[in-house]
LUMDO-320994 format. One record per residue (C-alpha): residue number from 1; chain; x, y, z. Coordinates in steps of 0.05 Angstrom, whole numbers, plus 5000, padded with zeros to 4 digits. Layout:
REM residues N
{NUM; A; {X; Y; Z}}
...
***
This chain:
REM residues 560
{1; A; {4935; 5350; 5238}}
{2; A; {4997; 5334; 5277}}
{3; A; {5061; 5371; 5267}}
{4; A; {5123; 5338; 5239}}
{5; A; {5184; 5366; 5273}}
{6; A; {5238; 5350; 5221}}
{7; A; {5192; 5370; 5164}}
{8; A; {5182; 5438; 5196}}
{9; A; {5257; 5446; 5204}}
{10; A; {5266; 5427; 5131}}
{11; A; {5214; 5479; 5109}}
{12; A; {5246; 5533; 5152}}
{13; A; {5315; 5517; 5125}}
{14; A; {5290; 5517; 5053}}
{15; A; {5256; 5584; 5065}}
{16; A; {5321; 5611; 5096}}
{17; A; {5359; 5590; 5033}}
{18; A; {5308; 5626; 4989}}
{19; A; {5314; 5688; 5032}}
{20; A; {5390; 5683; 5027}}
{21; A; {5386; 5681; 4951}}
{22; A; {5339; 5741; 4950}}
{23; A; {5385; 5781; 4996}}
{24; A; {5445; 5764; 4951}}
{25; A; {5405; 5785; 4890}}
{26; A; {5387; 5851; 4924}}
{27; A; {5462; 5864; 4935}}
{28; A; {5477; 5847; 4863}}
{29; A; {5516; 5784; 4881}}
{30; A; {5469; 5741; 4840}}
{31; A; {5433; 5765; 4777}}
{32; A; {5360; 5786; 4787}}
{33; A; {5332; 5730; 4744}}
{34; A; {5372; 5673; 4776}}
{35; A; {5342; 5607; 4800}}
{36; A; {5308; 5610; 4868}}
{37; A; {5282; 5539; 4872}}
{38; A; {5315; 5504; 4930}}
{39; A; {5322; 5428; 4934}}
{40; A; {5338; 5398; 5003}}
{41; A; {5353; 5324; 5011}}
{42; A; {5365; 5278; 5070}}
{43; A; {5434; 5247; 5059}}
{44; A; {5437; 5171; 5065}}
{45; A; {5505; 5179; 5098}}
{46; A; {5496; 5210; 5167}}
{47; A; {5566; 5241; 5162}}
{48; A; {5539; 5286; 5107}}
{49; A; {5492; 5322; 5154}}
{50; A; {5418; 5322; 5168}}
{51; A; {5402; 5359; 5104}}
{52; A; {5441; 5377; 5041}}
{53; A; {5429; 5421; 4980}}
{54; A; {5459; 5430; 4911}}
{55; A; {5435; 5502; 4908}}
{56; A; {5505; 5529; 4899}}
{57; A; {5518; 5484; 4839}}
{58; A; {5453; 5509; 4806}}
{59; A; {5468; 5582; 4823}}
{60; A; {5540; 5577; 4796}}
{61; A; {5513; 5577; 4725}}
{62; A; {5479; 5644; 4738}}
{63; A; {5534; 5675; 4781}}
{64; A; {5588; 5651; 4733}}
{65; A; {5632; 5633; 4793}}
{66; A; {5659; 5567; 4820}}
{67; A; {5605; 5529; 4860}}
{68; A; {5646; 5528; 4924}}
{69; A; {5654; 5603; 4921}}
{70; A; {5579; 5610; 4908}}
{71; A; {5565; 5565; 4968}}
{72; A; {5607; 5611; 5013}}
{73; A; {5570; 5672; 4988}}
{74; A; {5502; 5640; 4997}}
{75; A; {5518; 5619; 5069}}
{76; A; {5540; 5690; 5085}}
{77; A; {5470; 5714; 5068}}
{78; A; {5434; 5658; 5104}}
{79; A; {5388; 5683; 5160}}
{80; A; {5388; 5649; 5228}}
{81; A; {5353; 5581; 5230}}
{82; A; {5332; 5548; 5295}}
{83; A; {5367; 5482; 5314}}
{84; A; {5420; 5493; 5260}}
{85; A; {5488; 5476; 5290}}
{86; A; {5538; 5481; 5234}}
{87; A; {5545; 5480; 5158}}
{88; A; {5597; 5448; 5113}}
{89; A; {5615; 5458; 5040}}
{90; A; {5631; 5390; 5011}}
{91; A; {5656; 5363; 4944}}
{92; A; {5645; 5408; 4884}}
{93; A; {5598; 5455; 4923}}
{94; A; {5545; 5416; 4961}}
{95; A; {5523; 5449; 5027}}
{96; A; {5512; 5401; 5085}}
{97; A; {5471; 5424; 5145}}
{98; A; {5481; 5395; 5215}}
{99; A; {5429; 5406; 5269}}
{100; A; {5451; 5418; 5341}}
{101; A; {5433; 5369; 5396}}
{102; A; {5375; 5411; 5422}}
{103; A; {5329; 5383; 5369}}
{104; A; {5333; 5313; 5399}}
{105; A; {5291; 5329; 5460}}
{106; A; {5241; 5369; 5419}}
{107; A; {5231; 5310; 5371}}
{108; A; {5223; 5260; 5427}}
{109; A; {5173; 5304; 5463}}
{110; A; {5132; 5311; 5400}}
{111; A; {5127; 5236; 5390}}
{112; A; {5106; 5223; 5461}}
{113; A; {5057; 5281; 5462}}
{114; A; {5022; 5263; 5397}}
{115; A; {5025; 5187; 5409}}
{116; A; {4986; 5151; 5353}}
{117; A; {4975; 5217; 5317}}
{118; A; {5049; 5226; 5305}}
{119; A; {5062; 5229; 5230}}
{120; A; {4990; 5249; 5212}}
{121; A; {4991; 5304; 5160}}
{122; A; {4949; 5344; 5111}}
{123; A; {4982; 5320; 5046}}
{124; A; {4916; 5291; 5020}}
{125; A; {4867; 5335; 5057}}
{126; A; {4806; 5346; 5013}}
{127; A; {4820; 5284; 4970}}
{128; A; {4765; 5231; 4962}}
{129; A; {4800; 5168; 4941}}
{130; A; {4770; 5103; 4918}}
{131; A; {4813; 5040; 4925}}
{132; A; {4786; 4980; 4888}}
{133; A; {4826; 4916; 4900}}
{134; A; {4822; 4840; 4899}}
{135; A; {4754; 4837; 4862}}
{136; A; {4766; 4763; 4849}}
{137; A; {4715; 4727; 4806}}
{138; A; {4666; 4690; 4852}}
{139; A; {4679; 4624; 4817}}
{140; A; {4731; 4595; 4864}}
{141; A; {4775; 4607; 4925}}
{142; A; {4822; 4667; 4925}}
{143; A; {4895; 4656; 4910}}
{144; A; {4960; 4684; 4938}}
{145; A; {4962; 4742; 4888}}
{146; A; {4894; 4763; 4914}}
{147; A; {4924; 4761; 4984}}
{148; A; {4980; 4807; 4962}}
{149; A; {4932; 4856; 4930}}
{150; A; {4889; 4855; 4993}}
{151; A; {4949; 4872; 5037}}
{152; A; {4971; 4928; 4991}}
{153; A; {4902; 4959; 4983}}
{154; A; {4886; 4957; 5057}}
{155; A; {4953; 4987; 5077}}
{156; A; {4948; 5042; 5025}}
{157; A; {4879; 5060; 5052}}
{158; A; {4909; 5066; 5122}}
{159; A; {4968; 5109; 5096}}
{160; A; {4922; 5154; 5056}}
{161; A; {4877; 5165; 5116}}
{162; A; {4936; 5185; 5160}}
{163; A; {4953; 5236; 5106}}
{164; A; {4884; 5267; 5112}}
{165; A; {4846; 5234; 5055}}
{166; A; {4775; 5207; 5055}}
{167; A; {4783; 5136; 5031}}
{168; A; {4732; 5084; 5007}}
{169; A; {4753; 5012; 4998}}
{170; A; {4712; 4975; 4945}}
{171; A; {4705; 4904; 4920}}
{172; A; {4675; 4894; 4850}}
{173; A; {4635; 4830; 4848}}
{174; A; {4639; 4798; 4779}}
{175; A; {4570; 4766; 4785}}
{176; A; {4548; 4772; 4713}}
{177; A; {4568; 4740; 4648}}
{178; A; {4603; 4679; 4622}}
{179; A; {4647; 4661; 4682}}
{180; A; {4588; 4653; 4731}}
{181; A; {4549; 4615; 4678}}
{182; A; {4608; 4567; 4669}}
{183; A; {4609; 4559; 4745}}
{184; A; {4536; 4539; 4743}}
{185; A; {4548; 4489; 4687}}
{186; A; {4607; 4459; 4725}}
{187; A; {4568; 4449; 4789}}
{188; A; {4507; 4422; 4751}}
{189; A; {4551; 4370; 4716}}
{190; A; {4582; 4347; 4781}}
{191; A; {4513; 4344; 4813}}
{192; A; {4489; 4296; 4759}}
{193; A; {4552; 4255; 4767}}
{194; A; {4537; 4248; 4841}}
{195; A; {4469; 4219; 4821}}
{196; A; {4504; 4166; 4780}}
{197; A; {4498; 4196; 4710}}
{198; A; {4552; 4190; 4659}}
{199; A; {4566; 4263; 4645}}
{200; A; {4609; 4296; 4593}}
{201; A; {4641; 4351; 4635}}
{202; A; {4642; 4420; 4601}}
{203; A; {4708; 4431; 4567}}
{204; A; {4713; 4502; 4594}}
{205; A; {4688; 4481; 4663}}
{206; A; {4722; 4492; 4730}}
{207; A; {4753; 4427; 4754}}
{208; A; {4776; 4440; 4825}}
{209; A; {4752; 4395; 4881}}
{210; A; {4713; 4454; 4909}}
{211; A; {4664; 4445; 4850}}
{212; A; {4648; 4375; 4875}}
{213; A; {4640; 4402; 4946}}
{214; A; {4589; 4453; 4920}}
{215; A; {4553; 4400; 4880}}
{216; A; {4547; 4358; 4943}}
{217; A; {4516; 4417; 4979}}
{218; A; {4467; 4427; 4922}}
{219; A; {4448; 4353; 4928}}
{220; A; {4440; 4359; 5003}}
{221; A; {4396; 4420; 4995}}
{222; A; {4352; 4399; 4936}}
{223; A; {4360; 4324; 4934}}
{224; A; {4349; 4289; 4868}}
{225; A; {4287; 4329; 4849}}
{226; A; {4331; 4382; 4815}}
{227; A; {4346; 4331; 4760}}
{228; A; {4274; 4334; 4737}}
{229; A; {4279; 4408; 4720}}
{230; A; {4299; 4434; 4651}}
{231; A; {4374; 4439; 4641}}
{232; A; {4374; 4515; 4636}}
{233; A; {4337; 4520; 4702}}
{234; A; {4385; 4471; 4735}}
{235; A; {4446; 4510; 4712}}
{236; A; {4415; 4576; 4734}}
{237; A; {4400; 4548; 4803}}
{238; A; {4470; 4519; 4810}}
{239; A; {4500; 4584; 4786}}
{240; A; {4464; 4626; 4839}}
{241; A; {4477; 4575; 4894}}
{242; A; {4551; 4568; 4876}}
{243; A; {4571; 4640; 4865}}
{244; A; {4535; 4664; 4929}}
{245; A; {4568; 4609; 4969}}
{246; A; {4637; 4625; 4941}}
{247; A; {4626; 4700; 4952}}
{248; A; {4607; 4689; 5025}}
{249; A; {4670; 4646; 5033}}
{250; A; {4713; 4701; 5001}}
{251; A; {4682; 4754; 5046}}
{252; A; {4696; 4711; 5107}}
{253; A; {4768; 4698; 5086}}
{254; A; {4780; 4772; 5076}}
{255; A; {4748; 4789; 5142}}
{256; A; {4793; 4738; 5177}}
{257; A; {4852; 4771; 5141}}
{258; A; {4832; 4838; 5172}}
{259; A; {4805; 4868; 5107}}
{260; A; {4739; 4904; 5115}}
{261; A; {4709; 4937; 5053}}
{262; A; {4664; 4998; 5053}}
{263; A; {4628; 4978; 4989}}
{264; A; {4613; 4912; 4954}}
{265; A; {4593; 4933; 4883}}
{266; A; {4555; 4883; 4839}}
{267; A; {4570; 4879; 4765}}
{268; A; {4499; 4853; 4756}}
{269; A; {4472; 4918; 4784}}
{270; A; {4503; 4956; 4725}}
{271; A; {4461; 4915; 4676}}
{272; A; {4398; 4917; 4719}}
{273; A; {4401; 4992; 4727}}
{274; A; {4412; 5004; 4653}}
{275; A; {4482; 5034; 4664}}
{276; A; {4514; 4989; 4612}}
{277; A; {4462; 5007; 4559}}
{278; A; {4469; 5080; 4577}}
{279; A; {4544; 5081; 4565}}
{280; A; {4535; 5044; 4499}}
{281; A; {4487; 5098; 4476}}
{282; A; {4535; 5153; 4498}}
{283; A; {4592; 5122; 4459}}
{284; A; {4546; 5112; 4399}}
{285; A; {4525; 5186; 4402}}
{286; A; {4599; 5205; 4400}}
{287; A; {4607; 5164; 4335}}
{288; A; {4656; 5117; 4368}}
{289; A; {4620; 5051; 4353}}
{290; A; {4617; 5010; 4290}}
{291; A; {4594; 4941; 4267}}
{292; A; {4640; 4889; 4237}}
{293; A; {4633; 4813; 4232}}
{294; A; {4565; 4820; 4266}}
{295; A; {4597; 4849; 4330}}
{296; A; {4597; 4921; 4357}}
{297; A; {4666; 4952; 4365}}
{298; A; {4692; 5012; 4404}}
{299; A; {4745; 5055; 4369}}
{300; A; {4795; 5051; 4426}}
{301; A; {4852; 5056; 4376}}
{302; A; {4835; 5130; 4369}}
{303; A; {4855; 5139; 4442}}
{304; A; {4921; 5101; 4448}}
{305; A; {4899; 5028; 4448}}
{306; A; {4935; 4982; 4399}}
{307; A; {4869; 4961; 4367}}
{308; A; {4794; 4970; 4372}}
{309; A; {4754; 4927; 4421}}
{310; A; {4689; 4889; 4419}}
{311; A; {4635; 4912; 4467}}
{312; A; {4578; 4868; 4441}}
{313; A; {4590; 4800; 4409}}
{314; A; {4556; 4774; 4346}}
{315; A; {4506; 4733; 4388}}
{316; A; {4484; 4796; 4425}}
{317; A; {4522; 4788; 4491}}
{318; A; {4557; 4847; 4521}}
{319; A; {4630; 4838; 4539}}
{320; A; {4667; 4846; 4604}}
{321; A; {4700; 4907; 4574}}
{322; A; {4636; 4948; 4567}}
{323; A; {4615; 4928; 4638}}
{324; A; {4683; 4953; 4663}}
{325; A; {4674; 5018; 4625}}
{326; A; {4605; 5029; 4656}}
{327; A; {4634; 5011; 4725}}
{328; A; {4691; 5062; 4720}}
{329; A; {4644; 5115; 4694}}
{330; A; {4602; 5102; 4756}}
{331; A; {4663; 5113; 4799}}
{332; A; {4674; 5182; 4770}}
{333; A; {4600; 5198; 4776}}
{334; A; {4609; 5186; 4851}}
{335; A; {4657; 5246; 4853}}
{336; A; {4721; 5211; 4873}}
{337; A; {4780; 5256; 4862}}
{338; A; {4825; 5196; 4853}}
{339; A; {4808; 5126; 4829}}
{340; A; {4860; 5072; 4843}}
{341; A; {4854; 5000; 4819}}
{342; A; {4899; 4943; 4840}}
{343; A; {4900; 4888; 4788}}
{344; A; {4935; 4821; 4781}}
{345; A; {4997; 4807; 4738}}
{346; A; {4955; 4782; 4679}}
{347; A; {4920; 4849; 4671}}
{348; A; {4978; 4892; 4651}}
{349; A; {4955; 4896; 4579}}
{350; A; {4886; 4917; 4602}}
{351; A; {4911; 4985; 4627}}
{352; A; {4918; 5021; 4560}}
{353; A; {4850; 4992; 4539}}
{354; A; {4814; 5021; 4600}}
{355; A; {4851; 5087; 4596}}
{356; A; {4830; 5092; 4522}}
{357; A; {4757; 5079; 4542}}
{358; A; {4761; 5134; 4594}}
{359; A; {4788; 5182; 4543}}
{360; A; {4732; 5163; 4495}}
{361; A; {4683; 5185; 4550}}
{362; A; {4719; 5251; 4559}}
{363; A; {4752; 5231; 4624}}
{364; A; {4826; 5247; 4631}}
{365; A; {4859; 5177; 4628}}
{366; A; {4912; 5201; 4676}}
{367; A; {4857; 5202; 4730}}
{368; A; {4854; 5126; 4727}}
{369; A; {4912; 5099; 4768}}
{370; A; {4928; 5025; 4764}}
{371; A; {4976; 4986; 4807}}
{372; A; {4997; 4915; 4787}}
{373; A; {5006; 4864; 4842}}
{374; A; {5059; 4820; 4812}}
{375; A; {5067; 4744; 4817}}
{376; A; {5091; 4709; 4880}}
{377; A; {5141; 4653; 4882}}
{378; A; {5131; 4608; 4943}}
{379; A; {5195; 4579; 4972}}
{380; A; {5211; 4533; 5030}}
{381; A; {5281; 4535; 5056}}
{382; A; {5300; 4577; 4996}}
{383; A; {5274; 4526; 4945}}
{384; A; {5211; 4529; 4903}}
{385; A; {5152; 4498; 4939}}
{386; A; {5082; 4478; 4921}}
{387; A; {5032; 4462; 4975}}
{388; A; {4990; 4401; 4964}}
{389; A; {4918; 4420; 4978}}
{390; A; {4851; 4391; 4954}}
{391; A; {4819; 4458; 4939}}
{392; A; {4840; 4456; 4866}}
{393; A; {4902; 4465; 4824}}
{394; A; {4927; 4527; 4858}}
{395; A; {4946; 4550; 4928}}
{396; A; {4890; 4589; 4960}}
{397; A; {4897; 4652; 5002}}
{398; A; {4870; 4615; 5062}}
{399; A; {4920; 4558; 5053}}
{400; A; {4976; 4609; 5058}}
{401; A; {4946; 4646; 5118}}
{402; A; {4936; 4580; 5155}}
{403; A; {5009; 4563; 5142}}
{404; A; {5043; 4629; 5163}}
{405; A; {4990; 4673; 5197}}
{406; A; {4963; 4741; 5178}}
{407; A; {5020; 4784; 5205}}
{408; A; {5075; 4747; 5168}}
{409; A; {5034; 4744; 5104}}
{410; A; {5020; 4819; 5105}}
{411; A; {5092; 4836; 5120}}
{412; A; {5120; 4793; 5064}}
{413; A; {5069; 4818; 5014}}
{414; A; {5086; 4890; 5032}}
{415; A; {5162; 4886; 5037}}
{416; A; {5174; 4894; 4963}}
{417; A; {5147; 4944; 4912}}
{418; A; {5079; 4920; 4887}}
{419; A; {5103; 4916; 4815}}
{420; A; {5162; 4871; 4834}}
{421; A; {5159; 4795; 4834}}
{422; A; {5162; 4769; 4905}}
{423; A; {5198; 4709; 4934}}
{424; A; {5159; 4686; 4995}}
{425; A; {5197; 4636; 5039}}
{426; A; {5147; 4599; 5082}}
{427; A; {5198; 4573; 5132}}
{428; A; {5230; 4641; 5141}}
{429; A; {5162; 4674; 5151}}
{430; A; {5148; 4628; 5210}}
{431; A; {5217; 4631; 5240}}
{432; A; {5225; 4666; 5308}}
{433; A; {5295; 4692; 5293}}
{434; A; {5327; 4758; 5272}}
{435; A; {5329; 4731; 5201}}
{436; A; {5253; 4738; 5197}}
{437; A; {5240; 4813; 5189}}
{438; A; {5168; 4814; 5215}}
{439; A; {5188; 4776; 5277}}
{440; A; {5248; 4822; 5286}}
{441; A; {5205; 4885; 5283}}
{442; A; {5150; 4857; 5328}}
{443; A; {5202; 4832; 5377}}
{444; A; {5230; 4903; 5383}}
{445; A; {5161; 4927; 5405}}
{446; A; {5151; 4868; 5453}}
{447; A; {5222; 4877; 5480}}
{448; A; {5206; 4950; 5498}}
{449; A; {5142; 4928; 5532}}
{450; A; {5183; 4878; 5572}}
{451; A; {5232; 4933; 5592}}
{452; A; {5177; 4974; 5623}}
{453; A; {5151; 4913; 5661}}
{454; A; {5221; 4899; 5687}}
{455; A; {5229; 4972; 5707}}
{456; A; {5164; 4971; 5746}}
{457; A; {5185; 4907; 5781}}
{458; A; {5251; 4940; 5799}}
{459; A; {5216; 5001; 5827}}
{460; A; {5240; 5047; 5772}}
{461; A; {5182; 5093; 5755}}
{462; A; {5181; 5123; 5685}}
{463; A; {5145; 5190; 5692}}
{464; A; {5138; 5206; 5619}}
{465; A; {5181; 5253; 5578}}
{466; A; {5227; 5301; 5617}}
{467; A; {5271; 5353; 5581}}
{468; A; {5330; 5332; 5624}}
{469; A; {5328; 5263; 5592}}
{470; A; {5358; 5291; 5529}}
{471; A; {5418; 5318; 5567}}
{472; A; {5440; 5246; 5580}}
{473; A; {5436; 5223; 5508}}
{474; A; {5496; 5213; 5463}}
{475; A; {5509; 5192; 5391}}
{476; A; {5474; 5126; 5401}}
{477; A; {5408; 5159; 5419}}
{478; A; {5418; 5212; 5366}}
{479; A; {5423; 5159; 5311}}
{480; A; {5357; 5128; 5333}}
{481; A; {5321; 5194; 5340}}
{482; A; {5344; 5215; 5271}}
{483; A; {5309; 5153; 5244}}
{484; A; {5247; 5168; 5287}}
{485; A; {5244; 5239; 5260}}
{486; A; {5243; 5213; 5189}}
{487; A; {5176; 5178; 5200}}
{488; A; {5129; 5235; 5180}}
{489; A; {5167; 5248; 5116}}
{490; A; {5169; 5173; 5103}}
{491; A; {5093; 5170; 5106}}
{492; A; {5087; 5227; 5057}}
{493; A; {5134; 5191; 5009}}
{494; A; {5095; 5126; 5016}}
{495; A; {5029; 5161; 5002}}
{496; A; {5055; 5201; 4943}}
{497; A; {5084; 5139; 4909}}
{498; A; {5030; 5089; 4932}}
{499; A; {5088; 5050; 4963}}
{500; A; {5072; 5015; 5028}}
{501; A; {5138; 4977; 5023}}
{502; A; {5171; 5042; 5046}}
{503; A; {5140; 5030; 5114}}
{504; A; {5166; 4959; 5122}}
{505; A; {5236; 4981; 5102}}
{506; A; {5234; 5038; 5151}}
{507; A; {5209; 4996; 5209}}
{508; A; {5263; 4944; 5197}}
{509; A; {5317; 4998; 5200}}
{510; A; {5289; 5027; 5264}}
{511; A; {5283; 4958; 5297}}
{512; A; {5354; 4942; 5277}}
{513; A; {5379; 5006; 5308}}
{514; A; {5341; 4993; 5372}}
{515; A; {5363; 4921; 5380}}
{516; A; {5435; 4942; 5372}}
{517; A; {5425; 4998; 5423}}
{518; A; {5392; 4949; 5472}}
{519; A; {5452; 4903; 5466}}
{520; A; {5501; 4960; 5480}}
{521; A; {5466; 4998; 5536}}
{522; A; {5437; 4979; 5604}}
{523; A; {5368; 5007; 5619}}
{524; A; {5369; 4989; 5693}}
{525; A; {5424; 4990; 5744}}
{526; A; {5461; 5053; 5723}}
{527; A; {5422; 5102; 5766}}
{528; A; {5351; 5128; 5762}}
{529; A; {5366; 5188; 5717}}
{530; A; {5402; 5146; 5664}}
{531; A; {5347; 5093; 5667}}
{532; A; {5293; 5146; 5658}}
{533; A; {5329; 5177; 5598}}
{534; A; {5337; 5110; 5564}}
{535; A; {5266; 5088; 5579}}
{536; A; {5243; 5153; 5547}}
{537; A; {5280; 5135; 5484}}
{538; A; {5250; 5065; 5486}}
{539; A; {5180; 5095; 5494}}
{540; A; {5191; 5138; 5432}}
{541; A; {5213; 5078; 5391}}
{542; A; {5155; 5037; 5415}}
{543; A; {5105; 5091; 5393}}
{544; A; {5134; 5092; 5323}}
{545; A; {5136; 5016; 5316}}
{546; A; {5064; 5011; 5338}}
{547; A; {5040; 5065; 5290}}
{548; A; {5080; 5036; 5232}}
{549; A; {5055; 4965; 5243}}
{550; A; {4983; 4990; 5248}}
{551; A; {4990; 5023; 5180}}
{552; A; {5010; 4955; 5152}}
{553; A; {4952; 4920; 5187}}
{554; A; {5001; 4881; 5230}}
{555; A; {4996; 4871; 5305}}
{556; A; {5044; 4902; 5355}}
{557; A; {5050; 4848; 5410}}
{558; A; {5067; 4864; 5482}}
{559; A; {5096; 4794; 5493}}
{560; A; {5129; 4744; 5447}}
***
C-alpha cells in the first residue's frame, strides 16, 4: 500500500518521544514504572504546530514535578527526528512540534508520484466486510431516505477498499411474507376496477398511483381473462408480476445513481432452502422458545431486549424477525469479519432486538454494526418543500435525482453524519455559486484543469514535480500542503468511524484554501520558474480533489 508521509512523521515522532521517556527512566529522571503511552494530536490552530502532545502533563504525576519542567526534561532526552524544525512548550505543559519547510517538497512529490493511490493504507488489510444497505421492500418506489442510505453505503465501501479491506455490497430483497402479498392484493383490486367492477379496496393496501400503473400493465399483458381465475391465483399472479417489476425498477434507479451491488440476496431463498426452519430448530434446542397465546416466542429478553418476540404467529406464519435472524446467521456463515447494516430512521428500536437474537445464537452482538440513516427535510430557498408527483404520497429517490442530479444528491446526503437529521435545500443544491459546496469543490478541480490548458496555450510547459519548486513556496503554499498531507489520516479516521462526512468536510476546506490562493497568486506571467512551482501545487491539489470525490462517488469535471 501507499505510504502516508505525515503519518510516517507522526509515528517517528511518537517513537522518539517513547525513546526519550525510556532514556530519562534509565537516568532515574522518571520512575521505572511511569507511563510510556504517547498521544500526539494535530492542533486545529496552525500556530500551535503540526503536532502536539500532553505527555509532560501525564508524566508530571509520576515525576512529581511541574509539567513545564517535565516537558523541558523530556525534550532534552528526545532523539533527532527528521523534518522537525523546532519545539515549543505551551500553556501548562503541552509540547508543540513544528516541522521545517523541507517536508513540503517531500509531501508534494509523494502525492504526484502515487497519484490515485495516495492515501491508500493497510488499516483494514485482512478484513472481509459486508455492507448491506437500502434493501427497500419491493412494493413501491424508493424514497429519499433510501437514497441517503445508498450514498452512505457506497461511499463507505469505497473508503474501506482504499484502506485495504475486501468489501461486499449486498441488497436484501424482501420478497416473502405479508408485504408482497398485500402488494398482490392491491394490484388485483385495481385490475378489477379497470374492468369496471365495484371493488372494496383492501384497507391495508398500497394506494399510490404506481399501483394503478401496475394494474394497467397486468391488464395489457393478460387482458380480461385473468378475472376468470380463482381469487387466490389472481392475487399470486399480480404479486409476482408487481414485485418483479418494482424490483427491476429499483435496480435500474440504483444503477443510474451509480450504485452497483455485488449480491442481491432473496428473503424467499431462506425459506426455500430451509434456513429459517433450521434456525428455529437451533433456538428450540437451546431452550429459548416457548408457546403463548398460540404463538411461538423467542426469549430475547434474556439477552438485553426489552421483551420477548414472536417468531411464529398463531396462524402458523413465520415473522419477519425470524427471517432476519436466519439472514444474519447466513452472513456470519459466509465468514465476514465485519457485518454492517444501514437502516432507516424507523428501525432504531430494531437494533437491540437483532443484537439479542445474535447473542441467543452464540454470536457476539458487538459484531453486528448498525448505522441509522436519519430523516431528510427537503427545503427550497430555506423553506420546507414538498414535491408534487403522481408516484404516490411520498417523494421518490428518482424524483429527487431528476431534480438535482446524482453528484449534488450524493454530496448533500454525505455532508452530515449519518445519524443526524439532514436539511436538503433543492435550490442550493442546483446553484452554481460558492454557496453550493459540491459546486465549489468540483469547480476547484475544473479550475485547475483550466489552468493547465491556459498554461499550454501560453507555451508554459509543466514538466511534473521538480524539487526546486518547493524552494519558491511560502506560507500560502505551506497552508495548502498541510491540508493535503492530512488526507491519508483523514481516510483512516473516516474508515474507523464509518463517517464519510469527514471526506466532504475535508474537501470543502481544501477547495476553500485553493480558491483563496488562486485569487491571491498569479500562475502565469511571473516567470517560468514561479509558474512551474505554482502549477505543481495546483497539480497536487487536483489529485487530492479527484481522489476524494471518487470516494464519494462524485464526478471530478474538467470543465464547468
